[in-house]
C-alpha positions in Angstrom: 68.8 223.4 2.8 65.5 222.4 2.6 62.0 223.5 4.2 62.5 220.8 7.0 65.5 222.4 7.9 65.2 225.6 7.9 62.4 225.2 10.9 64.5 224.1 13.2 64.9 228.1 13.0 61.9 229.3 13.3 61.9 230.5 17.4 58.7 232.2 19.3 58.5 236.1 19.5 56.8 237.6 22.3 53.5 239.9 21.3 55.2 242.8 21.3 58.0 241.7 18.8 55.0 240.2 16.6 53.8 244.1 16.7 57.1 245.2 15.3 57.2 242.9 12.6 53.8 243.8 11.7 54.3 247.1 11.3 57.3 247.4 9.6 56.1 244.5 7.1 53.1 247.0 6.2 55.4 249.2 6.5 57.6 247.7 3.8 54.4 247.0 1.8 55.2 243.1 2.2 52.9 240.3 3.8 55.2 239.1 7.1 56.4 236.2 5.9 58.2 238.2 3.5 59.4 240.9 5.2 60.6 238.7 7.8 62.6 236.5 4.4 63.8 239.0 3.6 65.7 240.0 6.8 67.0 236.8 7.1 68.1 236.7 3.7 69.7 239.6 4.3 71.1 239.6 6.9 73.0 236.2 6.4 74.3 237.5 3.4 76.0 240.6 4.9 79.3 241.2 4.5 80.4 243.3 6.9 78.9 239.8 9.2 81.0 237.2 7.7 83.8 239.4 7.9 83.6 240.3 11.7 82.5 236.2 12.0 86.1 235.8 9.6 88.4 237.8 12.1 86.6 236.0 15.4 87.6 233.1 14.0 90.8 234.1 13.3 91.9 235.5 16.7 90.0 232.8 18.3 92.5 230.4 16.3 95.3 232.7 17.2 94.9 232.7 21.0 94.7 228.9 21.1 97.8 229.1 19.0 99.3 231.1 21.8 98.3 229.1 24.5 99.6 225.6 23.0 102.6 227.4 22.9 103.3 229.0 26.1 101.3 226.0 27.9 104.3 223.5 26.0 107.0 226.2 26.4 106.5 226.7 30.4 
């Protein structure tokens, strides 16, 4: 992903959220940008999250198949 595409993912933070991020970054000994980058990349590569997303996709697909079969049978 290039930088131009990554810009689309930025969202404004409330003042309270900015303070929270600044305190957490300082506690971790990182700049705010480095702290947020690490947090985003960690979440993006979280295997548990990926497994949950795959399970949700599978369940949704099976539910759609069941509806199609029932609609067709009825």
